[in-house]
N, C-alpha and C positions, 0 to 999 in steps of 0.2 A: 504494500500500499504506499509506504512512503517513498519506495523507489518511483511509483507511478507519478508521484507529486512534484519529485525532483525534475522528472522528464517533463510534466506539464509546465513547470516555471521555466526551466529552460527554452522550451518551445515559445511560451510567451515572451521571454525576454529576446529571443531571436527575431521572432516577428516584429517586435515593436522596434529593435534596432534596424531591421531593413526598411520598415514602414518611415521611420525618421530619416534614413538615409534618401530614400525615394522621395520624400516632402522637401528635403533640403536640396534636392538636383534643380529645381527651377530658380532658385535664389543664387546658384553659382554660375551667372553669366558673366563674362568679362566686359568690360567697358571698351569702346572702340577707341576712344581716345583718353585713357585715364589720366587724371592729374598726379603730378610727381608728387607723391607723399613722403617718401624717404629721401633725403639728400645726404650724401656721404662726403664728409671733408676729412683730409689729413691733416689739417693744421688746426688745432685747438682754437687758436686766435681769430683765425677768419672764420671758423664756424661759429664762434661765440658771438662775433660782431654781426654775422648775418642773422642769427637767431634774435638777436637785439633789435636789429633794424625790421625784420619782418614780424616781430611779436609772436615767435614760435617757441616751443620748448625745444630742448635739446635732450638727446640720449647718448651719453659719452660710453664708448666701450673702449677699455684700455688691453694693451695686450703687453707680453715680455717673453723672451725666449726662455727656453729651458735651461735650469741650472743644476748641474749634478744629478741629473736624472728627475728633478722635480718640474712637472710641466708647467707652463705659464697659462695665463688666462688669455685666449685668443677670441 
């Protein structure tokens, strides 16, 4: 009896998952001319200046090479 309940729960879960994926397909359309939302800058000072000028937030990603087998953040 418990095994049948587990099978039914799994079936309902899989059905709901597939239904959610199919429902989301209509919303996954790409824009013809999408606006540039993320701009990458290699220079922090210029990136900060542009963010201040355009009143937009920044997302800072920092990286360093590995040192003695300890990987950096890339």
